[in-house]
C-alpha positions as CSV (number, residue, x, y, z in Angstrom):
1,X,19.2,-96.1,-107.4
2,X,18.4,-94.7,-111.8
3,X,18.9,-96.2,-112.6
4,X,20.8,-96.8,-109.7
5,X,25.2,-95.2,-108.4
6,X,25.3,-92.6,-105.8
7,X,27.2,-90.8,-108.2
8,X,24.1,-91.8,-107.9
9,X,22.0,-94.2,-110.0
10,X,19.8,-93.4,-112.7
11,X,16.1,-94.2,-112.5
12,X,18.4,-95.7,-113.4
13,X,19.3,-96.5,-115.2
14,X,20.5,-98.5,-117.9
15,X,23.2,-96.2,-119.0
16,X,25.5,-98.4,-121.0
17,X,28.6,-97.3,-122.9
18,X,26.9,-95.5,-125.7
19,X,29.5,-96.2,-128.2
20,X,27.4,-99.2,-129.2
21,X,30.2,-101.5,-130.0
22,X,29.3,-105.0,-131.2
23,X,31.2,-108.0,-132.6
24,X,30.7,-108.5,-136.2
25,X,29.0,-111.7,-135.2
26,X,25.7,-111.6,-133.5
27,X,26.0,-111.5,-129.7
28,X,23.5,-112.4,-126.9
29,X,20.9,-109.6,-126.5
30,X,21.3,-107.3,-123.5
31,X,18.4,-104.9,-123.6
32,X,18.4,-101.6,-121.9
33,X,15.9,-100.3,-119.5
34,X,15.5,-97.1,-117.7
35,X,16.8,-98.7,-114.8
36,X,19.4,-97.5,-112.8
37,X,17.2,-95.3,-112.2
38,X,18.3,-92.3,-113.0
39,X,20.3,-92.6,-110.2
40,X,21.6,-93.4,-108.4
41,X,22.4,-95.7,-110.0
42,X,23.1,-97.3,-113.3
43,X,26.5,-96.6,-114.7
44,X,27.8,-97.3,-118.3
45,X,28.3,-100.9,-119.2
46,X,31.7,-102.3,-120.1
47,X,31.7,-104.9,-122.8
48,X,33.3,-108.2,-122.3
49,X,34.1,-110.0,-119.0
50,X,33.5,-108.7,-115.6
51,X,36.6,-107.0,-114.4
52,X,38.6,-108.4,-111.5
53,X,41.8,-106.8,-110.1
54,X,44.5,-108.5,-108.1
55,X,45.3,-106.8,-104.7
56,X,48.4,-105.3,-106.2
57,X,46.5,-103.9,-109.2
58,X,43.8,-102.5,-106.9
59,X,46.4,-100.8,-104.7
60,X,47.9,-99.1,-107.8
61,X,44.6,-98.0,-109.3
62,X,43.6,-94.3,-108.8
63,X,40.9,-93.8,-106.1
64,X,37.6,-92.2,-107.1
65,X,35.5,-89.6,-105.3
66,X,38.5,-88.0,-103.6
67,X,39.7,-91.2,-101.9
68,X,38.9,-92.0,-98.2
69,X,38.3,-88.4,-97.3
70,X,36.0,-87.8,-100.2
71,X,33.8,-90.9,-99.6
72,X,33.7,-90.1,-95.8
73,X,32.2,-86.7,-96.7
74,X,29.8,-88.3,-99.1
75,X,28.5,-90.7,-96.5
76,X,27.6,-87.6,-94.4
77,X,26.4,-85.3,-97.2
78,X,24.3,-87.7,-99.1
79,X,21.9,-88.6,-96.2
80,X,22.0,-84.9,-95.1
81,X,20.9,-83.8,-98.6
82,X,18.1,-86.4,-98.7
83,X,16.7,-85.2,-95.4
84,X,17.1,-81.5,-96.5
85,X,15.0,-82.2,-99.5
86,X,12.3,-84.0,-97.5
87,X,12.2,-81.1,-95.0
88,X,12.2,-78.4,-97.7
89,X,9.4,-80.0,-99.6
90,X,7.0,-79.8,-96.7
91,X,8.1,-76.3,-95.5
92,X,6.5,-73.1,-96.4
93,X,9.4,-71.5,-98.3
94,X,10.3,-74.8,-100.1
95,X,13.9,-73.5,-100.6
96,X,16.4,-75.7,-102.3
97,X,19.2,-73.5,-101.2
98,X,19.5,-72.3,-97.6
99,X,18.9,-74.0,-94.3
100,X,15.7,-76.0,-93.6
101,X,12.9,-74.3,-91.8
102,X,13.5,-76.5,-88.7
103,X,15.6,-79.5,-87.7
104,X,13.7,-82.5,-86.5
105,X,14.5,-84.1,-83.2
106,X,15.3,-87.8,-82.7
107,X,11.7,-88.4,-81.6
108,X,10.5,-87.3,-85.0
109,X,13.1,-89.3,-86.9
110,X,13.0,-92.6,-85.0
111,X,9.9,-94.8,-85.1
112,X,9.9,-98.6,-84.5
113,X,6.8,-98.7,-86.6
114,X,8.7,-97.2,-89.5
115,X,11.4,-99.8,-89.1
116,X,8.8,-102.6,-89.0
117,X,7.1,-101.2,-92.1
118,X,10.5,-101.1,-93.9
119,X,11.3,-104.7,-93.0
120,X,7.8,-105.8,-94.1
121,X,8.4,-104.0,-97.4
122,X,11.8,-105.6,-98.0
123,X,10.4,-109.0,-97.0
124,X,7.6,-108.7,-99.5
125,X,10.1,-107.8,-102.3
126,X,12.4,-110.6,-101.3
127,X,9.4,-113.0,-101.5
128,X,8.5,-111.7,-105.0
129,X,12.1,-112.0,-106.1
130,X,12.1,-115.7,-105.2
131,X,8.9,-116.5,-107.1
132,X,9.4,-118.4,-110.4
133,X,10.6,-116.0,-113.1
134,X,9.5,-115.7,-116.7
135,X,13.1,-115.9,-117.6
136,X,16.5,-116.6,-116.0
137,X,19.4,-114.8,-117.6
138,X,23.1,-115.3,-117.4
139,X,25.3,-112.4,-116.4
140,X,28.7,-111.4,-117.9
141,X,31.5,-113.9,-117.8
142,X,33.5,-113.8,-114.6
143,X,37.3,-114.2,-114.3
144,X,36.8,-117.9,-113.5
145,X,34.9,-118.3,-116.8
146,X,31.6,-118.9,-114.9
147,X,28.4,-116.9,-115.3
148,X,25.9,-116.1,-112.6
149,X,22.2,-116.6,-113.2
150,X,19.6,-113.9,-112.5
151,X,15.8,-114.1,-112.3
152,X,14.1,-111.7,-114.7
153,X,10.9,-111.0,-112.8
154,X,11.1,-107.3,-111.8
155,X,8.1,-106.3,-113.8
156,X,6.2,-109.2,-112.4
157,X,7.1,-108.0,-108.9
158,X,5.7,-104.5,-109.8
159,X,2.4,-105.9,-111.0
160,X,2.0,-108.2,-108.0
161,X,2.9,-105.3,-105.6
162,X,0.2,-103.2,-107.3
163,X,-2.4,-105.9,-106.9
164,X,-1.5,-106.4,-103.2
165,X,-1.6,-102.7,-102.5
166,X,-5.0,-102.4,-104.4
167,X,-6.4,-105.3,-102.2
168,X,-5.0,-103.6,-99.1
169,X,-6.6,-100.2,-99.9
170,X,-9.9,-101.9,-100.7
171,X,-9.7,-103.6,-97.3
172,X,-9.1,-100.3,-95.5
173,X,-5.3,-99.9,-95.7
174,X,-4.6,-96.1,-95.0
175,X,-2.2,-95.5,-97.8
176,X,-2.7,-91.8,-97.5
177,X,-1.0,-91.9,-94.1
178,X,2.3,-93.0,-95.7
179,X,3.5,-89.4,-96.5
180,X,3.4,-88.5,-92.8
181,X,5.9,-91.3,-92.2
182,X,8.5,-90.3,-94.8
183,X,11.0,-88.8,-92.4
184,X,11.1,-91.8,-90.0
185,X,11.0,-94.2,-93.0
186,X,14.0,-92.4,-94.6
187,X,15.8,-92.5,-91.2
188,X,15.1,-96.2,-90.8
189,X,16.2,-96.9,-94.4
190,X,19.5,-95.0,-93.9
191,X,20.3,-97.0,-90.7
192,X,19.4,-100.2,-92.6
193,X,21.7,-99.2,-95.5
194,X,24.6,-98.6,-93.1
195,X,23.9,-101.9,-91.3
196,X,23.7,-103.9,-94.5
197,X,26.9,-102.3,-95.8
198,X,28.7,-103.4,-92.6
199,X,27.5,-106.9,-92.8
200,X,28.5,-107.2,-96.5
201,X,31.9,-105.7,-95.7
202,X,32.4,-108.3,-93.0
203,X,31.3,-111.1,-95.3
204,X,33.7,-109.9,-98.0
205,X,36.7,-110.2,-95.6
206,X,36.3,-114.0,-96.0
207,X,35.7,-113.9,-99.8
208,X,38.4,-115.1,-102.2
209,X,40.3,-112.5,-104.2
210,X,38.5,-113.6,-107.4
211,X,35.2,-112.5,-105.8
212,X,36.3,-108.9,-105.0
213,X,35.3,-105.9,-107.0
214,X,38.0,-104.1,-109.0
215,X,37.8,-100.9,-107.0
216,X,36.6,-102.2,-103.7
217,X,39.8,-103.9,-102.4
218,X,42.1,-100.8,-102.2
219,X,43.2,-101.7,-98.7
220,X,41.6,-98.7,-97.1
221,X,38.6,-99.9,-95.0
222,X,36.6,-96.7,-95.3
223,X,37.0,-96.4,-99.0
224,X,36.2,-100.2,-99.5
225,X,33.2,-99.9,-97.2
226,X,31.8,-97.2,-99.4
227,X,32.5,-98.8,-102.8
228,X,31.9,-102.4,-101.7
229,X,34.5,-105.1,-101.5
230,X,32.7,-108.1,-103.0
231,X,31.5,-107.9,-106.6
232,X,28.5,-110.2,-106.3
233,X,27.6,-110.9,-102.7
234,X,25.1,-113.8,-102.5
235,X,23.4,-116.0,-100.0
236,X,22.7,-119.1,-101.9
237,X,21.1,-118.0,-105.2
238,X,19.9,-114.7,-103.7
239,X,22.0,-111.8,-105.1
240,X,22.0,-108.8,-102.8
241,X,23.2,-106.3,-105.3
242,X,20.9,-107.4,-108.1
243,X,17.9,-107.5,-105.8
244,X,18.5,-104.0,-104.5
245,X,19.4,-102.5,-107.9
246,X,15.8,-102.2,-109.2
247,X,13.3,-103.8,-106.8
248,X,12.7,-102.2,-103.4
249,X,13.8,-98.6,-104.3
250,X,12.2,-98.2,-107.7
251,X,8.9,-99.9,-106.7
252,X,9.0,-98.0,-103.4
253,X,9.3,-94.8,-105.4
254,X,6.1,-95.5,-107.3
255,X,4.3,-96.5,-104.0
256,X,5.3,-93.2,-102.3
257,X,4.1,-91.3,-105.3
258,X,0.8,-93.1,-105.2
259,X,0.4,-92.4,-101.5
260,X,1.1,-88.7,-102.0
261,X,-1.6,-88.7,-104.7
262,X,-4.1,-90.4,-102.4
263,X,-3.4,-88.0,-99.6
264,X,-3.9,-85.0,-102.0
265,X,-7.3,-86.5,-102.9
266,X,-8.2,-86.8,-99.2
267,X,-7.1,-83.2,-98.5
268,X,-8.6,-81.5,-101.6
269,X,-11.3,-83.8,-102.9
270,X,-9.4,-85.1,-106.0
271,X,-5.8,-85.3,-107.2
272,X,-4.6,-82.3,-109.2
273,X,-3.7,-82.6,-112.9
274,X,-0.1,-81.9,-112.0
275,X,0.0,-84.8,-109.5
276,X,-1.5,-87.1,-112.1
277,X,1.1,-86.2,-114.6
278,X,4.0,-86.7,-112.2
279,X,2.7,-90.1,-111.1
280,X,2.0,-91.2,-114.7
281,X,5.4,-90.1,-116.1
282,X,7.4,-91.7,-113.3
283,X,5.4,-94.9,-113.3
284,X,6.2,-95.2,-117.0
285,X,9.8,-94.7,-116.3
286,X,9.9,-97.4,-113.6
287,X,7.8,-99.8,-115.6
288,X,10.2,-99.4,-118.5
289,X,13.2,-100.1,-116.2
290,X,11.6,-103.3,-114.9
291,X,10.4,-104.5,-118.2
292,X,13.9,-104.2,-119.6
293,X,15.4,-105.5,-116.3
294,X,17.9,-107.8,-118.1
295,X,19.8,-104.7,-119.3
296,X,21.1,-104.1,-115.8
297,X,23.3,-107.2,-116.1
298,X,25.7,-105.3,-118.4
299,X,25.9,-102.1,-116.4
300,X,28.9,-101.0,-114.5
301,X,26.9,-101.4,-111.2
302,X,26.7,-105.1,-111.8
303,X,29.9,-106.0,-113.6
304,X,32.4,-103.6,-112.0
305,X,31.2,-102.0,-108.7
306,X,31.1,-103.9,-105.5
307,X,28.1,-103.7,-103.3
308,X,28.8,-101.3,-100.5
309,X,27.3,-98.2,-99.0
310,X,27.3,-96.3,-102.3
311,X,24.9,-98.7,-104.0
312,X,23.0,-99.8,-100.8
313,X,22.1,-96.3,-99.8
314,X,21.5,-95.2,-103.3
315,X,19.2,-98.1,-104.2
316,X,17.3,-98.3,-100.9
317,X,17.1,-94.7,-99.7
318,X,18.1,-92.1,-102.3
319,X,15.9,-93.3,-105.1
320,X,12.5,-93.5,-103.3
321,X,12.9,-90.5,-101.1
322,X,14.5,-88.0,-103.5
323,X,13.0,-89.1,-106.8
324,X,9.5,-88.6,-105.3
325,X,10.4,-85.0,-104.7
326,X,8.0,-83.6,-107.3
327,X,5.0,-85.4,-105.9
328,X,6.0,-84.3,-102.3
329,X,6.3,-80.7,-103.5
330,X,2.9,-80.8,-105.1
331,X,1.2,-82.2,-102.0
332,X,2.3,-79.3,-99.9
333,X,2.5,-76.6,-102.6
334,X,-0.3,-77.2,-105.1
335,X,0.3,-75.7,-108.6
336,X,-2.4,-74.7,-111.1
337,X,-1.9,-76.5,-114.5
338,X,-4.2,-75.9,-117.5
339,X,-4.9,-78.5,-120.1
340,X,-3.0,-76.8,-122.9
341,X,0.2,-76.7,-120.8
342,X,-0.4,-80.2,-119.6
343,X,-0.6,-81.4,-123.2
344,X,2.6,-79.6,-124.1
345,X,4.4,-81.3,-121.2
346,X,3.0,-84.7,-122.3
347,X,4.4,-84.0,-125.7
348,X,7.8,-83.2,-124.2
349,X,7.7,-86.4,-122.2
350,X,6.8,-88.4,-125.3
351,X,9.7,-86.9,-127.3
352,X,12.1,-87.7,-124.5
353,X,10.8,-91.2,-124.1
354,X,10.9,-91.7,-127.9
355,X,14.5,-90.7,-128.1
356,X,15.5,-92.7,-125.0
357,X,13.8,-95.9,-126.0
358,X,14.5,-95.6,-129.7
359,X,18.3,-95.1,-129.1
360,X,18.5,-98.0,-126.7
361,X,16.4,-100.3,-128.9
362,X,18.5,-99.5,-131.9
363,X,21.7,-100.3,-130.0
364,X,20.2,-103.6,-128.7
365,X,19.1,-104.7,-132.2
366,X,22.5,-103.9,-133.6
367,X,24.3,-105.7,-130.8
368,X,22.0,-108.8,-131.2
369,X,21.9,-109.0,-134.9
370,X,23.7,-106.5,-137.1
371,X,22.0,-107.9,-140.1
372,X,18.6,-107.0,-138.9
373,X,16.8,-105.0,-141.7
374,X,16.2,-102.1,-139.3
375,X,19.9,-101.6,-138.6
376,X,21.7,-103.3,-141.6
377,X,22.0,-100.0,-143.4
378,X,23.6,-98.1,-140.6
379,X,27.2,-96.9,-141.1
380,X,29.9,-98.2,-138.7
381,X,33.6,-97.7,-137.9
382,X,35.6,-100.9,-137.4
383,X,37.9,-101.1,-134.4
384,X,41.1,-103.1,-133.6
385,X,39.1,-105.2,-131.1
386,X,36.9,-106.7,-133.8
387,X,33.9,-104.6,-132.8
388,X,32.2,-101.8,-134.7
389,X,31.1,-98.4,-133.6
390,X,27.7,-97.1,-134.9
391,X,28.1,-93.7,-136.5
392,X,24.7,-93.2,-138.0
393,X,21.1,-93.4,-136.8
394,X,20.5,-92.2,-133.3
395,X,24.1,-92.7,-132.5
396,X,25.2,-90.5,-135.4
397,X,23.3,-87.5,-134.0
398,X,25.1,-87.3,-130.6
399,X,27.3,-89.8,-128.8
400,X,24.8,-90.3,-126.0
401,X,21.3,-90.0,-127.4
402,X,19.9,-92.0,-124.5
403,X,21.2,-89.4,-122.1
404,X,19.5,-86.7,-124.1
405,X,16.2,-88.6,-123.9
406,X,16.7,-89.0,-120.1
407,X,17.2,-85.3,-119.6
408,X,14.2,-84.3,-121.6
409,X,12.0,-86.7,-119.5
410,X,13.5,-85.3,-116.3
411,X,12.5,-81.8,-117.4
412,X,8.9,-83.1,-118.2
413,X,8.7,-84.5,-114.6
414,X,9.5,-81.1,-113.1
415,X,7.4,-78.8,-115.3
416,X,4.1,-79.7,-113.7
417,X,5.4,-78.2,-110.5
418,X,5.5,-74.7,-112.1
419,X,8.5,-72.3,-112.2
420,X,8.1,-70.5,-108.9
421,X,10.4,-72.8,-107.0
422,X,13.8,-74.3,-107.8
423,X,13.2,-77.3,-105.4
424,X,11.3,-79.5,-107.9
425,X,14.1,-79.1,-110.4
426,X,16.7,-80.6,-108.1
427,X,16.5,-83.9,-109.9
428,X,17.1,-82.3,-113.3
429,X,20.1,-80.3,-112.0
430,X,21.5,-83.3,-110.2
431,X,20.9,-85.7,-113.1
432,X,22.5,-83.3,-115.6
433,X,25.7,-83.2,-113.4
434,X,25.6,-87.0,-113.1
435,X,25.3,-87.6,-116.8
436,X,28.1,-85.1,-117.6
437,X,30.3,-87.0,-115.1
438,X,29.3,-90.4,-116.6
439,X,29.9,-89.1,-120.1
440,X,33.4,-88.1,-119.1
441,X,34.0,-91.6,-117.7
442,X,32.6,-93.1,-121.0
443,X,35.1,-91.1,-123.0
444,X,38.1,-92.4,-121.0
445,X,36.9,-96.0,-121.2
446,X,36.3,-95.8,-124.9
447,X,39.6,-94.0,-125.7
448,X,41.5,-96.7,-123.8
449,X,39.6,-99.6,-125.5
450,X,39.1,-98.3,-129.1
451,X,41.9,-95.7,-129.5
452,X,42.1,-94.4,-133.1
453,X,38.6,-95.7,-134.0
454,X,37.1,-93.8,-131.1
455,X,38.9,-90.6,-132.1
456,X,37.5,-91.0,-135.6
457,X,34.0,-91.5,-134.1
458,X,34.4,-88.3,-132.1
459,X,35.3,-86.4,-135.3
460,X,32.3,-87.8,-137.1
461,X,30.0,-87.2,-134.1
462,X,31.3,-84.0,-132.3
463,X,28.4,-83.4,-130.0
464,X,28.3,-85.5,-126.7
465,X,24.7,-85.1,-125.4
466,X,22.8,-82.1,-126.9
467,X,23.1,-81.4,-130.6
468,X,25.0,-78.2,-131.5
469,X,25.3,-77.3,-127.8
470,X,27.3,-79.9,-125.9
């Protein structure tokens, strides 16, 4: 989970501080991807070093999400919401609001075969993670001046997974049976997320203070369990947080979508046009996130947040089982879609992707080489930190053009499902609330860091996400 926090990660995604600050000198390139999948989980990036607080500083810092009581409620409500969506998608009324048509018993939720399948999936992704990478990137500088190294092979893992699934299907793998296991798989993944979070919390109790996350060592065990105590929990060179951020959840999302498409073909003779569009749009989003995987190294998920239940559940469970909601809905509630409307939806998706990728590419180019001909003519505002704020190009239109592109793409994912039900638009509604929350956090971070220069930028660029509206 965005890409992915459970305040939740963006497919997602790659949401970095959209003020686009750069040193006047060229910096190492940190490209953005869709990542964090919209979700659950990629938060804005913070330029500079990874932030570490002392125990005293952590104790004085304000608690997020309503403190211990709020995170306790979230640990109940987030899984409950996920199961509600799974049940609503397959029910006749398909109501987003209101109680589900029925409550499954434990015998319907628990399956040792689902748990085995989950462990096989995680094992496969771990094996692909450990394969030689096309590139090894360094993360942000830590408090001890060191930099961790990360393999950049997420897209490679996606391609190899596709090849293995294709070989399996040709050998008789019943991929179309996977949708019938979504409930027990979601249950097994939720249990695994809790178990992993407990193990990581126990591991963090022996970690040095310098290894703790800024917000995860508050002294309250429930709050720290949710946010995560340790910033970069590792076993040798294997980084748990980085692995979970984009690999099993995002690729699993694509696999679930494909299985739903296969089952629709088995039930109705061929997949519907609407199902093809949803699969294609979301595959492009995931492929983009993994192609620009290196961008996740400068997101708040990696450099600020610990790895606790929030990210574990978001990455492993929330992303694949809620982001596939449109495909689930279409399997049980087929919708007619004519070619003219499909072409309009494709155009909307293309516009969203053009804004999303164009804005992020412009930022990356400017950050890497401000003298590049494509960005050399852009107007900037100097700051007291020695960085500059872009105030023209994409970033002179609104303060967060990448958010605007993300929202347009989210709308395009939902439109193939028609307008007779609110359920397929859950992602759009949730993601809108998420990005507005993120934008507010961005504002506070930038005001603290850039002061007068940021206020000047806000006067020059008054609209936050949507031109002339917000």
